[in-house]
PyMOL Python script that loads the backbone (N, CA, C, O; Angstrom):
from pymol import cmd

cmd.read_pdbstr("""\
ATOM      1  N   MET A   1     178.017 -15.340 227.214  1.00  0.00           N
ATOM      2  CA  MET A   1     176.955 -16.320 227.345  1.00  0.00           C
ATOM      3  C   MET A   1     177.376 -17.562 226.593  1.00  0.00           C
ATOM      4  O   MET A   1     177.547 -17.516 225.375  1.00  0.00           O
ATOM      5  N   SER A   2     177.544 -18.658 227.282  1.00  0.00           N
ATOM      6  CA  SER A   2     178.024 -19.868 226.632  1.00  0.00           C
ATOM      7  C   SER A   2     176.917 -20.844 226.293  1.00  0.00           C
ATOM      8  O   SER A   2     177.095 -21.681 225.408  1.00  0.00           O
ATOM      9  N   ASP A   3     175.790 -20.767 226.960  1.00  0.00           N
ATOM     10  CA  ASP A   3     174.690 -21.707 226.757  1.00  0.00           C
ATOM     11  C   ASP A   3     173.546 -20.993 226.062  1.00  0.00           C
ATOM     12  O   ASP A   3     173.149 -19.907 226.485  1.00  0.00           O
ATOM     13  N   SER A   4     173.009 -21.581 225.002  1.00  0.00           N
ATOM     14  CA  SER A   4     171.962 -20.914 224.228  1.00  0.00           C
ATOM     15  C   SER A   4     170.661 -20.777 225.000  1.00  0.00           C
ATOM     16  O   SER A   4     169.790 -20.011 224.587  1.00  0.00           O
ATOM     17  N   ASN A   5     170.497 -21.501 226.117  1.00  0.00           N
ATOM     18  CA  ASN A   5     169.293 -21.398 226.933  1.00  0.00           C
ATOM     19  C   ASN A   5     169.370 -20.249 227.932  1.00  0.00           C
ATOM     20  O   ASN A   5     168.366 -19.907 228.558  1.00  0.00           O
ATOM     21  N   LYS A   6     170.534 -19.655 228.089  1.00  0.00           N
ATOM     22  CA  LYS A   6     170.694 -18.545 229.018  1.00  0.00           C
ATOM     23  C   LYS A   6     170.393 -17.232 228.305  1.00  0.00           C
ATOM     24  O   LYS A   6     170.444 -17.131 227.079  1.00  0.00           O
ATOM     25  N   HIS A   7     170.082 -16.250 229.111  1.00  0.00           N
ATOM     26  CA  HIS A   7     169.755 -14.939 228.565  1.00  0.00           C
ATOM     27  C   HIS A   7     170.818 -13.924 228.970  1.00  0.00           C
ATOM     28  O   HIS A   7     171.530 -14.113 229.957  1.00  0.00           O
ATOM     29  N   PHE A   8     170.914 -12.854 228.203  1.00  0.00           N
ATOM     30  CA  PHE A   8     171.826 -11.764 228.534  1.00  0.00           C
ATOM     31  C   PHE A   8     171.173 -10.875 229.593  1.00  0.00           C
ATOM     32  O   PHE A   8     169.948 -10.801 229.683  1.00  0.00           O
ATOM     33  N   SER A   9     171.986 -10.213 230.380  1.00  0.00           N
ATOM     34  CA  SER A   9     171.482  -9.347 231.448  1.00  0.00           C
ATOM     35  C   SER A   9     170.920  -8.048 230.876  1.00  0.00           C
ATOM     36  O   SER A   9     171.166  -7.692 229.724  1.00  0.00           O
ATOM     37  N   GLU A  10     170.159  -7.355 231.720  1.00  0.00           N
ATOM     38  CA  GLU A  10     169.637  -6.040 231.328  1.00  0.00           C
ATOM     39  C   GLU A  10     170.792  -5.081 231.046  1.00  0.00           C
ATOM     40  O   GLU A  10     170.737  -4.286 230.108  1.00  0.00           O
ATOM     41  N   ALA A  11     171.836  -5.164 231.866  1.00  0.00           N
ATOM     42  CA  ALA A  11     173.005  -4.303 231.653  1.00  0.00           C
ATOM     43  C   ALA A  11     173.639  -4.567 230.291  1.00  0.00           C
ATOM     44  O   ALA A  11     174.067  -3.637 229.606  1.00  0.00           O
ATOM     45  N   ALA A  12     173.697  -5.833 229.906  1.00  0.00           N
ATOM     46  CA  ALA A  12     174.265  -6.174 228.597  1.00  0.00           C
ATOM     47  C   ALA A  12     173.411  -5.604 227.473  1.00  0.00           C
ATOM     48  O   ALA A  12     173.941  -5.092 226.487  1.00  0.00           O
ATOM     49  N   TRP A  13     172.079  -5.693 227.618  1.00  0.00           N
ATOM     50  CA  TRP A  13     171.202  -5.142 226.569  1.00  0.00           C
ATOM     51  C   TRP A  13     171.302  -3.622 226.516  1.00  0.00           C
ATOM     52  O   TRP A  13     171.250  -3.031 225.437  1.00  0.00           O
ATOM     53  N   SER A  14     171.444  -2.994 227.669  1.00  0.00           N
ATOM     54  CA  SER A  14     171.637  -1.543 227.701  1.00  0.00           C
ATOM     55  C   SER A  14     172.901  -1.170 226.933  1.00  0.00           C
ATOM     56  O   SER A  14     172.890  -0.247 226.119  1.00  0.00           O
ATOM     57  N   ASP A  15     173.976  -1.882 227.193  1.00  0.00           N
ATOM     58  CA  ASP A  15     175.238  -1.621 226.492  1.00  0.00           C
ATOM     59  C   ASP A  15     175.122  -1.935 225.005  1.00  0.00           C
ATOM     60  O   ASP A  15     175.669  -1.207 224.176  1.00  0.00           O
ATOM     61  N   PHE A  16     174.424  -3.000 224.661  1.00  0.00           N
ATOM     62  CA  PHE A  16     174.234  -3.401 223.261  1.00  0.00           C
ATOM     63  C   PHE A  16     173.536  -2.280 222.487  1.00  0.00           C
ATOM     64  O   PHE A  16     173.977  -1.889 221.406  1.00  0.00           O
ATOM     65  N   VAL A  17     172.450  -1.775 223.051  1.00  0.00           N
ATOM     66  CA  VAL A  17     171.675  -0.732 222.376  1.00  0.00           C
ATOM     67  C   VAL A  17     172.496   0.545 222.223  1.00  0.00           C
ATOM     68  O   VAL A  17     172.368   1.251 221.222  1.00  0.00           O
ATOM     69  N   ARG A  18     173.339   0.843 223.211  1.00  0.00           N
ATOM     70  CA  ARG A  18     174.162   2.047 223.156  1.00  0.00           C
ATOM     71  C   ARG A  18     175.480   1.805 222.425  1.00  0.00           C
ATOM     72  O   ARG A  18     176.347   2.679 222.395  1.00  0.00           O
ATOM     73  N   GLN A  19     175.627   0.629 221.840  1.00  0.00           N
ATOM     74  CA  GLN A  19     176.806   0.236 221.059  1.00  0.00           C
ATOM     75  C   GLN A  19     178.088   0.309 221.885  1.00  0.00           C
ATOM     76  O   GLN A  19     179.104   0.837 221.432  1.00  0.00           O
ATOM     77  N   LEU A  20     178.025  -0.231 223.104  1.00  0.00           N
ATOM     78  CA  LEU A  20     179.173  -0.225 224.000  1.00  0.00           C
ATOM     79  C   LEU A  20     179.748  -1.619 224.235  1.00  0.00           C
ATOM     80  O   LEU A  20     180.588  -1.800 225.117  1.00  0.00           O
ATOM     81  N   VAL A  21     179.306  -2.604 223.456  1.00  0.00           N
ATOM     82  CA  VAL A  21     179.822  -3.964 223.625  1.00  0.00           C
ATOM     83  C   VAL A  21     180.857  -4.258 222.543  1.00  0.00           C
ATOM     84  O   VAL A  21     180.839  -3.673 221.460  1.00  0.00           O
ATOM     85  N   ALA A  22     181.755  -5.180 222.868  1.00  0.00           N
ATOM     86  CA  ALA A  22     182.776  -5.604 221.905  1.00  0.00           C
ATOM     87  C   ALA A  22     182.108  -6.274 220.705  1.00  0.00           C
ATOM     88  O   ALA A  22     181.001  -6.801 220.809  1.00  0.00           O
ATOM     89  N   ALA A  23     182.787  -6.245 219.586  1.00  0.00           N
ATOM     90  CA  ALA A  23     182.232  -6.774 218.336  1.00  0.00           C
ATOM     91  C   ALA A  23     181.811  -8.234 218.454  1.00  0.00           C
ATOM     92  O   ALA A  23     180.757  -8.612 217.943  1.00  0.00           O
ATOM     93  N   ASP A  24     182.619  -9.064 219.121  1.00  0.00           N
ATOM     94  CA  ASP A  24     182.268 -10.479 219.235  1.00  0.00           C
ATOM     95  C   ASP A  24     181.021 -10.682 220.097  1.00  0.00           C
ATOM     96  O   ASP A  24     180.190 -11.538 219.795  1.00  0.00           O
ATOM     97  N   GLN A  25     180.888  -9.897 221.169  1.00  0.00           N
ATOM     98  CA  GLN A  25     179.688 -10.008 221.995  1.00  0.00           C
ATOM     99  C   GLN A  25     178.479  -9.470 221.240  1.00  0.00           C
ATOM    100  O   GLN A  25     177.382 -10.017 221.353  1.00  0.00           O
ATOM    101  N   ARG A  26     178.673  -8.403 220.472  1.00  0.00           N
ATOM    102  CA  ARG A  26     177.575  -7.844 219.676  1.00  0.00           C
ATOM    103  C   ARG A  26     177.044  -8.882 218.689  1.00  0.00           C
ATOM    104  O   ARG A  26     175.834  -9.021 218.512  1.00  0.00           O
ATOM    105  N   THR A  27     177.957  -9.605 218.053  1.00  0.00           N
ATOM    106  CA  THR A  27     177.567 -10.648 217.101  1.00  0.00           C
ATOM    107  C   THR A  27     176.778 -11.744 217.804  1.00  0.00           C
ATOM    108  O   THR A  27     175.764 -12.216 217.291  1.00  0.00           O
ATOM    109  N   GLU A  28     177.248 -12.146 218.982  1.00  0.00           N
ATOM    110  CA  GLU A  28     176.577 -13.200 219.747  1.00  0.00           C
ATOM    111  C   GLU A  28     175.181 -12.746 220.197  1.00  0.00           C
ATOM    112  O   GLU A  28     174.218 -13.510 220.135  1.00  0.00           O
ATOM    113  N   MET A  29     175.094 -11.507 220.645  1.00  0.00           N
ATOM    114  CA  MET A  29     173.805 -11.002 221.106  1.00  0.00           C
ATOM    115  C   MET A  29     172.827 -10.832 219.947  1.00  0.00           C
ATOM    116  O   MET A  29     171.641 -11.129 220.084  1.00  0.00           O
ATOM    117  N   GLN A  30     173.320 -10.359 218.815  1.00  0.00           N
ATOM    118  CA  GLN A  30     172.448 -10.212 217.646  1.00  0.00           C
ATOM    119  C   GLN A  30     171.940 -11.566 217.184  1.00  0.00           C
ATOM    120  O   GLN A  30     170.774 -11.698 216.810  1.00  0.00           O
ATOM    121  N   ALA A  31     172.808 -12.580 217.205  1.00  0.00           N
ATOM    122  CA  ALA A  31     172.392 -13.935 216.831  1.00  0.00           C
ATOM    123  C   ALA A  31     171.317 -14.447 217.789  1.00  0.00           C
ATOM    124  O   ALA A  31     170.383 -15.133 217.374  1.00  0.00           O
ATOM    125  N   HIS A  32     171.454 -14.113 219.064  1.00  0.00           N
ATOM    126  CA  HIS A  32     170.473 -14.518 220.069  1.00  0.00           C
ATOM    127  C   HIS A  32     169.118 -13.866 219.769  1.00  0.00           C
ATOM    128  O   HIS A  32     168.078 -14.520 219.860  1.00  0.00           O
ATOM    129  N   LEU A  33     169.133 -12.584 219.413  1.00  0.00           N
ATOM    130  CA  LEU A  33     167.890 -11.907 219.018  1.00  0.00           C
ATOM    131  C   LEU A  33     167.307 -12.543 217.762  1.00  0.00           C
ATOM    132  O   LEU A  33     166.107 -12.805 217.683  1.00  0.00           O
ATOM    133  N   ASP A  34     168.175 -12.787 216.782  1.00  0.00           N
ATOM    134  CA  ASP A  34     167.728 -13.366 215.515  1.00  0.00           C
ATOM    135  C   ASP A  34     167.140 -14.760 215.696  1.00  0.00           C
ATOM    136  O   ASP A  34     166.300 -15.194 214.908  1.00  0.00           O
ATOM    137  N   ALA A  35     167.592 -15.467 216.752  1.00  0.00           N
ATOM    138  CA  ALA A  35     167.066 -16.810 217.042  1.00  0.00           C
ATOM    139  C   ALA A  35     165.657 -16.738 217.621  1.00  0.00           C
ATOM    140  O   ALA A  35     164.962 -17.751 217.703  1.00  0.00           O
ATOM    141  N   GLY A  36     165.238 -15.537 218.023  1.00  0.00           N
ATOM    142  CA  GLY A  36     163.861 -15.347 218.448  1.00  0.00           C
ATOM    143  C   GLY A  36     163.604 -15.462 219.944  1.00  0.00           C
ATOM    144  O   GLY A  36     162.474 -15.744 220.342  1.00  0.00           O
ATOM    145  N   CYS A  37     164.596 -15.256 220.772  1.00  0.00           N
ATOM    146  CA  CYS A  37     164.396 -15.326 222.221  1.00  0.00           C
ATOM    147  C   CYS A  37     163.452 -14.195 222.642  1.00  0.00           C
ATOM    148  O   CYS A  37     163.836 -13.026 222.643  1.00  0.00           O
ATOM    149  N   ALA A  38     162.222 -14.553 222.995  1.00  0.00           N
ATOM    150  CA  ALA A  38     161.207 -13.553 223.328  1.00  0.00           C
ATOM    151  C   ALA A  38     161.601 -12.712 224.535  1.00  0.00           C
ATOM    152  O   ALA A  38     161.366 -11.504 224.544  1.00  0.00           O
ATOM    153  N   GLU A  39     162.196 -13.326 225.549  1.00  0.00           N
ATOM    154  CA  GLU A  39     162.588 -12.592 226.757  1.00  0.00           C
ATOM    155  C   GLU A  39     163.645 -11.533 226.437  1.00  0.00           C
ATOM    156  O   GLU A  39     163.553 -10.396 226.899  1.00  0.00           O
ATOM    157  N   CYS A  40     164.631 -11.909 225.655  1.00  0.00           N
ATOM    158  CA  CYS A  40     165.698 -10.964 225.315  1.00  0.00           C
ATOM    159  C   CYS A  40     165.238  -9.921 224.299  1.00  0.00           C
ATOM    160  O   CYS A  40     165.700  -8.781 224.338  1.00  0.00           O
ATOM    161  N   ILE A  41     164.349 -10.289 223.405  1.00  0.00           N
ATOM    162  CA  ILE A  41     163.786  -9.315 222.471  1.00  0.00           C
ATOM    163  C   ILE A  41     163.026  -8.248 223.250  1.00  0.00           C
ATOM    164  O   ILE A  41     163.100  -7.063 222.925  1.00  0.00           O
ATOM    165  N   GLN A  42     162.293  -8.672 224.280  1.00  0.00           N
ATOM    166  CA  GLN A  42     161.564  -7.724 225.109  1.00  0.00           C
ATOM    167  C   GLN A  42     162.540  -6.784 225.831  1.00  0.00           C
ATOM    168  O   GLN A  42     162.316  -5.574 225.865  1.00  0.00           O
ATOM    169  N   SER A  43     163.598  -7.321 226.396  1.00  0.00           N
ATOM    170  CA  SER A  43     164.605  -6.490 227.072  1.00  0.00           C
ATOM    171  C   SER A  43     165.240  -5.508 226.085  1.00  0.00           C
ATOM    172  O   SER A  43     165.389  -4.321 226.378  1.00  0.00           O
ATOM    173  N   TYR A  44     165.605  -6.020 224.926  1.00  0.00           N
ATOM    174  CA  TYR A  44     166.196  -5.172 223.884  1.00  0.00           C
ATOM    175  C   TYR A  44     165.243  -4.021 223.525  1.00  0.00           C
ATOM    176  O   TYR A  44     165.666  -2.867 223.444  1.00  0.00           O
ATOM    177  N   ASN A  45     163.969  -4.334 223.312  1.00  0.00           N
ATOM    178  CA  ASN A  45     162.998  -3.307 222.929  1.00  0.00           C
ATOM    179  C   ASN A  45     162.825  -2.250 224.017  1.00  0.00           C
ATOM    180  O   ASN A  45     162.674  -1.068 223.710  1.00  0.00           O
ATOM    181  N   VAL A  46     162.847  -2.662 225.281  1.00  0.00           N
ATOM    182  CA  VAL A  46     162.750  -1.702 226.383  1.00  0.00           C
ATOM    183  C   VAL A  46     163.933  -0.745 226.340  1.00  0.00           C
ATOM    184  O   VAL A  46     163.760   0.466 226.477  1.00  0.00           O
ATOM    185  N   TRP A  47     165.146  -1.289 226.149  1.00  0.00           N
ATOM    186  CA  TRP A  47     166.338  -0.431 226.138  1.00  0.00           C
ATOM    187  C   TRP A  47     166.371   0.469 224.915  1.00  0.00           C
ATOM    188  O   TRP A  47     166.880   1.587 224.997  1.00  0.00           O
ATOM    189  N   VAL A  48     165.851   0.022 223.797  1.00  0.00           N
ATOM    190  CA  VAL A  48     165.755   0.895 222.622  1.00  0.00           C
ATOM    191  C   VAL A  48     164.873   2.093 222.955  1.00  0.00           C
ATOM    192  O   VAL A  48     165.200   3.229 222.610  1.00  0.00           O
ATOM    193  N   GLN A  49     163.752   1.834 223.628  1.00  0.00           N
ATOM    194  CA  GLN A  49     162.846   2.925 224.001  1.00  0.00           C
ATOM    195  C   GLN A  49     163.496   3.871 225.013  1.00  0.00           C
ATOM    196  O   GLN A  49     163.356   5.088 224.901  1.00  0.00           O
ATOM    197  N   VAL A  50     164.198   3.323 225.988  1.00  0.00           N
ATOM    198  CA  VAL A  50     164.873   4.165 226.987  1.00  0.00           C
ATOM    199  C   VAL A  50     165.879   5.083 226.305  1.00  0.00           C
ATOM    200  O   VAL A  50     165.930   6.278 226.598  1.00  0.00           O
ATOM    201  N   VAL A  51     166.671   4.537 225.408  1.00  0.00           N
ATOM    202  CA  VAL A  51     167.683   5.339 224.708  1.00  0.00           C
ATOM    203  C   VAL A  51     167.017   6.407 223.844  1.00  0.00           C
ATOM    204  O   VAL A  51     167.504   7.535 223.774  1.00  0.00           O
ATOM    205  N   GLN A  52     165.919   6.069 223.192  1.00  0.00           N
ATOM    206  CA  GLN A  52     165.211   7.050 222.363  1.00  0.00           C
ATOM    207  C   GLN A  52     164.634   8.182 223.210  1.00  0.00           C
ATOM    208  O   GLN A  52     164.662   9.345 222.810  1.00  0.00           O
ATOM    209  N   ILE A  53     164.112   7.830 224.382  1.00  0.00           N
ATOM    210  CA  ILE A  53     163.545   8.847 225.269  1.00  0.00           C
ATOM    211  C   ILE A  53     164.646   9.734 225.841  1.00  0.00           C
ATOM    212  O   ILE A  53     164.471  10.947 225.955  1.00  0.00           O
ATOM    213  N   ALA A  54     165.766   9.141 226.197  1.00  0.00           N
ATOM    214  CA  ALA A  54     166.852   9.877 226.843  1.00  0.00           C
ATOM    215  C   ALA A  54     167.682  10.713 225.872  1.00  0.00           C
ATOM    216  O   ALA A  54     168.318  11.680 226.291  1.00  0.00           O
ATOM    217  N   ALA A  55     167.691  10.369 224.603  1.00  0.00           N
ATOM    218  CA  ALA A  55     168.558  11.037 223.629  1.00  0.00           C
ATOM    219  C   ALA A  55     168.405  12.563 223.613  1.00  0.00           C
ATOM    220  O   ALA A  55     169.418  13.262 223.588  1.00  0.00           O
ATOM    221  N   PRO A  56     167.198  13.102 223.624  1.00  0.00           N
ATOM    222  CA  PRO A  56     167.076  14.565 223.599  1.00  0.00           C
ATOM    223  C   PRO A  56     167.604  15.249 224.857  1.00  0.00           C
ATOM    224  O   PRO A  56     167.876  16.449 224.831  1.00  0.00           O
ATOM    225  N   GLU A  57     167.753  14.518 225.946  1.00  0.00           N
ATOM    226  CA  GLU A  57     168.238  15.110 227.191  1.00  0.00           C
ATOM    227  C   GLU A  57     169.664  15.632 227.068  1.00  0.00           C
ATOM    228  O   GLU A  57     170.061  16.525 227.817  1.00  0.00           O
ATOM    229  N   VAL A  58     170.429  15.094 226.145  1.00  0.00           N
ATOM    230  CA  VAL A  58     171.798  15.565 225.929  1.00  0.00           C
ATOM    231  C   VAL A  58     171.788  17.050 225.580  1.00  0.00           C
ATOM    232  O   VAL A  58     172.705  17.785 225.946  1.00  0.00           O
ATOM    233  N   GLU A  59     170.771  17.482 224.885  1.00  0.00           N
ATOM    234  CA  GLU A  59     170.660  18.879 224.482  1.00  0.00           C
ATOM    235  C   GLU A  59     170.352  19.794 225.668  1.00  0.00           C
ATOM    236  O   GLU A  59     170.485  21.012 225.551  1.00  0.00           O
ATOM    237  N   ASN A  60     169.945  19.230 226.803  1.00  0.00           N
ATOM    238  CA  ASN A  60     169.586  20.029 227.965  1.00  0.00           C
ATOM    239  C   ASN A  60     170.755  20.279 228.913  1.00  0.00           C
ATOM    240  O   ASN A  60     170.564  20.834 229.995  1.00  0.00           O
ATOM    241  N   GLU A  61     171.940  19.885 228.528  1.00  0.00           N
ATOM    242  CA  GLU A  61     173.108  20.118 229.365  1.00  0.00           C
ATOM    243  C   GLU A  61     173.428  21.608 229.369  1.00  0.00           C
ATOM    244  O   GLU A  61     173.474  22.246 228.318  1.00  0.00           O
ATOM    245  N   PRO A  62     173.650  22.158 230.569  1.00  0.00           N
ATOM    246  CA  PRO A  62     173.952  23.597 230.623  1.00  0.00           C
ATOM    247  C   PRO A  62     175.329  23.888 230.029  1.00  0.00           C
ATOM    248  O   PRO A  62     176.205  23.023 230.045  1.00  0.00           O
ATOM    249  N   PRO A  63     175.526  25.090 229.511  1.00  0.00           N
ATOM    250  CA  PRO A  63     176.830  25.436 228.941  1.00  0.00           C
ATOM    251  C   PRO A  63     177.898  25.475 230.039  1.00  0.00           C
ATOM    252  O   PRO A  63     177.624  25.853 231.178  1.00  0.00           O
ATOM    253  N   ARG A  64     179.111  25.078 229.675  1.00  0.00           N
ATOM    254  CA  ARG A  64     180.214  25.026 230.638  1.00  0.00           C
ATOM    255  C   ARG A  64     180.473  26.384 231.294  1.00  0.00           C
ATOM    256  O   ARG A  64     180.733  26.456 232.495  1.00  0.00           O
ATOM    257  N   ASP A  65     180.403  27.445 230.513  1.00  0.00           N
ATOM    258  CA  ASP A  65     180.673  28.759 231.100  1.00  0.00           C
ATOM    259  C   ASP A  65     179.604  29.126 232.131  1.00  0.00           C
ATOM    260  O   ASP A  65     179.897  29.829 233.098  1.00  0.00           O
ATOM    261  N   GLY A  66     178.387  28.665 231.937  1.00  0.00           N
ATOM    262  CA  GLY A  66     177.324  28.897 232.913  1.00  0.00           C
ATOM    263  C   GLY A  66     177.583  28.142 234.206  1.00  0.00           C
ATOM    264  O   GLY A  66     177.347  28.665 235.295  1.00  0.00           O
ATOM    265  N   ILE A  67     178.066  26.921 234.088  1.00  0.00           N
ATOM    266  CA  ILE A  67     178.400  26.116 235.269  1.00  0.00           C
ATOM    267  C   ILE A  67     179.527  26.788 236.046  1.00  0.00           C
ATOM    268  O   ILE A  67     179.459  26.913 237.269  1.00  0.00           O
ATOM    269  N   GLN A  68     180.557  27.218 235.332  1.00  0.00           N
ATOM    270  CA  GLN A  68     181.696  27.880 235.982  1.00  0.00           C
ATOM    271  C   GLN A  68     181.247  29.164 236.682  1.00  0.00           C
ATOM    272  O   GLN A  68     181.718  29.473 237.776  1.00  0.00           O
ATOM    273  N   SER A  69     180.355  29.894 236.065  1.00  0.00           N
ATOM    274  CA  SER A  69     179.866  31.137 236.655  1.00  0.00           C
ATOM    275  C   SER A  69     179.150  30.866 237.976  1.00  0.00           C
ATOM    276  O   SER A  69     179.368  31.577 238.956  1.00  0.00           O
ATOM    277  N   VAL A  70     178.314  29.860 238.007  1.00  0.00           N
ATOM    278  CA  VAL A  70     177.592  29.500 239.228  1.00  0.00           C
ATOM    279  C   VAL A  70     178.565  28.995 240.287  1.00  0.00           C
ATOM    280  O   VAL A  70     178.472  29.387 241.450  1.00  0.00           O
ATOM    281  N   LYS A  71     179.490  28.135 239.897  1.00  0.00           N
ATOM    282  CA  LYS A  71     180.457  27.598 240.846  1.00  0.00           C
ATOM    283  C   LYS A  71     181.305  28.703 241.472  1.00  0.00           C
ATOM    284  O   LYS A  71     181.686  28.609 242.639  1.00  0.00           O
ATOM    285  N   SER A  72     181.598  29.738 240.708  1.00  0.00           N
ATOM    286  CA  SER A  72     182.442  30.812 241.231  1.00  0.00           C
ATOM    287  C   SER A  72     181.743  31.609 242.338  1.00  0.00           C
ATOM    288  O   SER A  72     182.405  32.341 243.074  1.00  0.00           O
ATOM    289  N   LYS A  73     180.446  31.484 242.465  1.00  0.00           N
ATOM    290  CA  LYS A  73     179.678  32.185 243.497  1.00  0.00           C
ATOM    291  C   LYS A  73     179.727  31.487 244.848  1.00  0.00           C
ATOM    292  O   LYS A  73     179.277  32.045 245.849  1.00  0.00           O
ATOM    293  N   PHE A  74     180.269  30.271 244.889  1.00  0.00           N
ATOM    294  CA  PHE A  74     180.335  29.479 246.111  1.00  0.00           C
ATOM    295  C   PHE A  74     181.781  29.271 246.536  1.00  0.00           C
ATOM    296  O   PHE A  74     182.679  29.251 245.695  1.00  0.00           O
ATOM    297  N   PRO A  75     182.010  29.115 247.836  1.00  0.00           N
ATOM    298  CA  PRO A  75     183.392  28.847 248.288  1.00  0.00           C
ATOM    299  C   PRO A  75     183.867  27.487 247.786  1.00  0.00           C
ATOM    300  O   PRO A  75     183.061  26.576 247.599  1.00  0.00           O
ATOM    301  N   PRO A  76     185.155  27.350 247.571  1.00  0.00           N
ATOM    302  CA  PRO A  76     185.676  26.055 247.098  1.00  0.00           C
ATOM    303  C   PRO A  76     185.383  24.946 248.105  1.00  0.00           C
ATOM    304  O   PRO A  76     185.428  25.175 249.314  1.00  0.00           O
ATOM    305  N   SER A  77     185.090  23.776 247.621  1.00  0.00           N
ATOM    306  CA  SER A  77     184.837  22.641 248.520  1.00  0.00           C
ATOM    307  C   SER A  77     186.161  22.120 249.044  1.00  0.00           C
ATOM    308  O   SER A  77     187.198  22.249 248.394  1.00  0.00           O
ATOM    309  N   ARG A  78     186.110  21.538 250.211  1.00  0.00           N
ATOM    310  CA  ARG A  78     187.349  21.046 250.862  1.00  0.00           C
ATOM    311  C   ARG A  78     187.565  19.605 250.616  1.00  0.00           C
ATOM    312  O   ARG A  78     188.551  19.040 251.088  1.00  0.00           O
TER     313      ARG A  78
END
""", "prot")
cmd.dss("prot")
cmd.show_as("cartoon", "prot")
cmd.util.cbc("prot")
cmd.orient("prot")
């Protein structure tokens, strides 16, 4: 983002919250939040909530041996 009047995309805020952006972009985005951009603060807050809601879902992943057991009951895909 080169112009201070522009906003970051939803995808960028999603990556920011999940700590998937490069350090220089993270610094720029944090400065944008600190400057008080209401639109981007709202986007950031939505993604924080999404990540908080989704975090426990990681624990619901089935065990690998269970997946292999089920897969072995079906013919191999072509």
